[in-house]
C-alpha positions as CSV (number, residue, x, y, z in Angstrom):
1,M,74.6,175.3,141.8
2,K,72.3,172.0,143.4
3,D,72.2,168.9,141.4
4,P,67.8,168.7,141.1
5,N,69.0,165.0,140.8
6,Q,70.5,164.8,144.1
7,P,68.7,163.8,147.7
8,D,68.7,167.2,150.1
9,K,71.1,166.5,153.0
10,D,68.5,168.4,155.5
11,A,65.0,169.2,156.0
12,L,63.1,171.9,157.5
13,I,60.8,171.3,160.6
14,F,58.8,173.1,162.7
15,N,57.8,170.7,165.3
16,I,58.3,167.6,166.4
17,Q,55.3,166.4,168.6
18,R,55.5,163.1,170.9
19,F,52.8,161.0,172.6
20,C,50.4,161.3,169.7
21,L,47.4,159.1,169.8
22,H,45.3,160.1,166.5
23,D,48.1,160.2,163.8
24,G,47.7,156.7,162.8
25,P,48.0,153.2,165.3
26,G,49.7,153.1,168.7
27,I,51.5,155.8,170.5
28,R,53.3,158.3,167.7
29,T,56.1,160.6,167.2
30,T,54.7,163.3,164.5
31,L,57.4,165.4,162.4
32,F,55.7,168.3,160.9
33,F,57.6,169.5,157.8
34,K,57.7,173.2,156.9
35,G,56.3,174.2,153.5
36,C,52.9,173.7,151.9
37,P,51.7,173.8,148.8
38,L,47.9,175.0,150.3
39,H,47.2,178.0,151.5
40,C,44.0,176.9,153.3
41,A,41.5,179.2,154.8
42,W,40.8,177.2,157.8
43,C,44.6,175.8,158.3
44,Q,45.2,175.1,162.2
45,N,49.1,175.5,161.6
46,P,49.1,178.5,159.6
47,E,53.6,178.3,160.6
48,S,53.8,175.4,158.3
49,I,52.7,177.4,155.0
50,D,56.0,179.3,153.9
51,P,59.0,176.8,153.2
52,K,61.3,179.1,154.9
53,P,62.2,179.4,158.5
54,E,59.9,182.4,160.2
55,M,60.0,184.5,163.0
56,A,56.6,184.2,165.1
57,F,55.6,187.1,167.8
58,I,53.2,185.9,170.6
59,A,52.7,189.9,172.7
60,E,50.8,188.3,175.1
61,R,54.3,186.8,176.4
62,C,56.5,189.5,175.8
63,R,57.9,191.4,178.8
64,G,59.1,194.5,177.3
65,C,62.7,194.1,177.4
66,F,64.0,194.6,174.3
67,Q,66.6,192.6,174.9
68,C,65.9,191.3,171.2
69,A,66.4,194.4,169.9
70,D,70.4,194.3,171.0
71,A,70.8,190.8,169.5
72,C,69.5,191.9,166.1
73,E,72.0,192.6,163.5
74,A,69.3,193.5,160.7
75,D,67.5,195.9,162.8
76,A,64.4,194.3,162.4
77,I,63.0,195.0,166.3
78,I,59.9,196.9,166.4
79,R,59.9,199.4,170.2
80,S,55.8,198.3,169.4
81,E,53.0,196.7,172.2
82,E,51.6,194.8,169.2
83,K,54.0,193.9,166.4
84,R,57.9,193.4,167.3
85,I,59.3,192.2,163.8
86,D,60.0,194.1,160.8
87,H,59.2,191.2,158.4
88,S,60.9,193.3,155.4
89,R,64.0,193.1,157.6
90,C,64.3,190.2,159.2
91,T,66.7,187.1,158.3
92,A,65.0,184.7,160.8
93,C,68.6,184.3,162.3
94,G,67.0,183.6,165.4
95,R,69.2,185.5,167.3
96,C,66.1,187.4,169.5
97,A,64.8,184.2,170.0
98,E,67.8,182.6,171.9
99,V,67.8,185.7,174.3
100,C,64.1,185.8,174.6
101,P,63.4,185.4,178.6
102,S,59.8,184.7,178.1
103,G,59.3,182.8,174.7
104,G,57.6,185.7,173.1
105,L,59.6,185.4,170.1
106,T,60.1,182.2,168.5
107,L,62.2,180.7,165.1
108,V,59.3,178.8,163.5
109,G,61.8,175.7,161.5
110,R,64.8,174.1,162.3
111,R,67.2,172.1,159.8
112,W,67.4,168.1,160.2
113,T,69.9,166.0,158.6
114,V,69.0,162.3,158.1
115,D,70.9,161.1,160.6
116,T,69.6,163.9,163.9
117,L,66.2,162.8,162.5
118,V,66.4,159.4,163.0
119,A,68.3,159.3,166.1
120,E,65.3,161.9,167.8
121,V,62.6,159.4,166.7
122,L,64.6,156.3,167.7
123,K,64.9,158.0,171.2
124,D,60.8,156.6,170.7
125,R,61.4,153.1,169.4
126,D,60.2,151.2,172.4
127,F,57.1,153.2,172.5
128,F,56.2,151.8,169.3
129,V,57.4,148.6,170.0
130,D,55.0,148.5,172.8
131,S,52.0,150.2,171.2
132,G,52.0,149.2,167.7
133,G,52.8,153.2,167.1
134,G,55.7,154.4,164.6
135,I,56.4,157.9,163.3
136,T,53.9,160.5,161.1
137,L,55.0,162.9,158.3
138,S,53.1,165.9,158.4
139,G,52.7,169.3,158.0
140,G,52.8,171.2,155.8
141,E,53.0,169.1,153.2
142,P,56.1,166.3,153.5
143,M,56.4,165.9,149.9
144,L,57.4,169.5,149.1
145,Q,60.5,168.1,151.3
146,G,60.0,164.3,149.3
147,R,64.3,164.8,148.2
148,F,65.0,164.5,151.9
149,L,62.2,161.2,152.2
150,E,64.0,159.9,149.6
151,V,66.9,158.9,152.0
152,F,65.4,159.8,155.5
153,L,62.5,156.6,155.1
154,P,64.8,154.1,154.1
155,A,67.0,154.9,157.1
156,V,63.9,154.9,159.6
157,K,62.6,151.6,157.7
158,E,66.0,149.7,158.5
159,H,64.6,150.0,162.3
160,G,61.9,148.6,161.5
161,I,59.7,151.7,162.1
162,H,56.0,152.0,160.8
163,V,55.5,155.2,158.7
164,N,52.4,157.5,157.7
165,L,52.1,160.2,155.8
166,E,49.8,162.8,156.0
167,T,49.7,164.5,152.6
168,C,47.5,167.5,150.9
169,G,48.4,165.3,147.7
170,C,49.2,168.2,145.5
171,Y,52.6,167.3,144.0
172,Q,53.8,165.8,141.2
173,W,53.2,162.0,141.0
174,E,56.4,161.1,140.3
175,Q,57.6,162.7,143.7
176,I,55.7,160.4,145.7
177,E,56.2,157.0,143.2
178,P,59.6,156.3,145.0
179,L,58.5,156.0,148.2
180,L,55.9,154.2,148.0
181,P,57.9,150.9,148.9
182,F,58.5,152.6,152.8
183,L,55.1,154.1,153.9
184,D,53.0,151.5,155.6
185,L,49.9,154.3,156.4
186,I,48.7,157.5,154.4
187,Y,46.2,159.6,155.4
188,F,44.7,162.0,152.6
189,D,43.1,164.7,152.6
190,L,40.3,165.6,150.5
191,K,39.1,169.6,151.4
192,H,36.5,170.0,148.7
193,M,35.4,168.4,145.2
194,D,34.4,171.3,143.4
195,P,37.6,172.6,141.6
196,T,36.9,176.3,141.5
197,T,35.7,176.1,145.2
198,H,38.6,174.3,146.2
199,R,40.8,177.4,144.3
200,H,38.8,179.8,146.1
201,H,39.9,178.2,149.7
202,T,43.0,177.1,149.2
203,G,44.8,178.6,146.2
204,V,45.0,175.9,144.0
205,D,42.4,173.3,142.2
206,N,41.5,170.2,143.0
207,G,42.7,168.0,139.6
208,R,46.1,167.0,140.7
209,I,44.7,166.1,144.2
210,L,41.8,163.8,142.6
211,D,44.5,162.1,140.3
212,N,47.1,161.3,143.0
213,F,44.1,159.9,145.5
214,A,43.2,157.2,142.3
215,R,46.6,156.6,141.4
216,L,47.4,155.8,145.7
217,T,44.1,153.4,145.7
218,R,45.5,151.6,143.1
219,G,49.3,151.4,143.9
220,A,49.7,152.0,147.1
221,G,49.4,150.3,151.2
222,T,46.7,151.6,153.2
223,L,44.6,154.7,151.9
224,V,42.8,156.3,154.7
225,P,40.6,159.4,153.0
226,R,40.1,162.3,155.3
227,M,38.0,165.8,154.9
228,P,38.5,168.4,157.6
229,I,34.5,169.3,158.4
230,V,34.2,173.3,157.9
231,P,31.4,174.7,157.9
232,G,29.3,176.1,155.5
233,I,32.3,175.6,153.3
234,N,32.4,171.7,152.8
235,D,30.0,170.3,155.0
236,T,26.9,170.8,152.2
237,E,24.8,168.4,151.2
238,A,25.9,169.2,147.7
239,N,30.1,168.6,148.7
240,V,29.1,165.6,150.9
241,A,27.4,163.6,148.1
242,D,30.1,164.3,145.4
243,T,32.6,163.4,148.0
244,A,30.7,159.9,148.5
245,R,30.3,159.7,145.0
246,F,34.3,159.8,144.2
247,L,35.0,157.4,146.9
248,L,32.9,154.7,146.2
249,H,34.1,155.0,142.7
250,H,37.6,154.2,143.9
251,G,36.8,151.5,146.0
252,H,36.8,154.0,149.7
253,D,33.8,153.3,152.1
254,T,35.4,154.9,155.1
255,I,36.3,158.6,155.5
256,H,38.0,160.3,158.7
257,G,36.0,163.4,159.7
258,L,38.3,166.4,161.0
259,P,36.2,168.9,163.1
260,Y,37.1,172.2,162.1
261,H,38.7,174.5,165.1
262,G,40.0,178.0,165.0
263,L,43.3,176.9,166.7
264,G,45.0,178.4,163.8
265,A,43.7,182.4,164.6
266,D,46.2,183.4,167.3
267,K,49.0,181.7,164.6
268,L,48.3,183.9,161.7
269,R,48.8,187.1,164.3
270,W,52.0,185.5,165.2
271,I,53.7,185.2,162.0
272,N,52.2,188.2,160.7
273,S,50.2,186.0,157.9
274,P,48.2,187.4,155.4
275,L,45.6,184.9,155.9
276,R,42.8,186.3,157.7
277,P,40.7,183.8,160.3
278,L,37.4,182.8,159.4
279,N,36.0,183.4,162.2
280,L,33.8,180.6,162.7
281,T,32.5,178.5,165.8
282,S,34.7,175.5,166.5
283,M,33.1,172.7,165.9
284,D,33.4,168.7,168.0
285,A,32.1,165.7,167.3
286,E,28.6,165.7,167.9
287,A,28.6,169.4,165.9
288,C,29.6,167.1,162.8
289,R,27.0,164.7,163.4
290,P,24.9,165.5,160.6
291,V,28.0,165.7,158.5
292,G,28.3,162.0,159.2
293,R,24.7,161.0,158.9
294,M,24.8,162.5,155.1
295,F,27.7,160.5,154.3
296,A,26.0,157.4,155.9
297,K,22.8,157.7,153.6
298,R,25.5,157.6,150.5
299,G,27.0,154.8,151.8
300,I,30.0,155.5,153.5
301,N,31.1,155.4,157.2
302,A,32.3,158.9,158.5
303,V,34.3,158.2,161.7
304,I,34.3,161.9,163.2
305,Y,37.4,162.6,165.5
306,D,36.5,163.9,168.8
């Protein structure tokens, strides 16, 4: 049986994205950790929610060769145009993806040890040094794999690498507290201020999230509040007013706004997710200007991403 007091030896990561320019200062390498306690209806990375490896089927890429069926030992391949995987049988071993010639089948989630992940991010160290960049921990929610981070982050900091954490804030304080000395920056998402509405759209209320925000503001390094701007859900006058009041109470006068886009809709189909797309129109910075003006009226500078 695993000792809960021992650090995890590996982490489950579903993507490593290089040369990122919007995930913190400078040029960054973003590590996407798999698993999230929230189930946001607007999530752009729904493949990040399940804390286990899973298979994705992209029907548009499939050639119908069915080499996957020959490779699958679990008899989980369905000979259908739109559906390829019987998820009740699939063990996410990845053998089908290994033989797929077109990339129609993909294993979402790979195990990384501390040593292999440190070696991977060090490949980009020269870019970090030249640009003032570093690594960004994203997801999913990286803090679900906090035991791994307890070993990984000190190893990264030995090389002088800047670390930014992107977080939803939904975890016990005791999970993040030992990591604070190794975090240079925290991007903290505020989805909605009303607990009932928050639960309806994310699966959890926001009590613990707001408490962690307050504690991190008092005890962490630089914390940057962020808000995904989702039309008809959290871009209302009432929610903006509540958010501004909360920010000012905790000494913040700036929030970063992330315009909603529907990039996650196709991914829901790829992984056979029970979540359903919102069917909203994607937004750009211009479409979010009214939200920026609402914040400005209340003393908050909203930095809207393009």
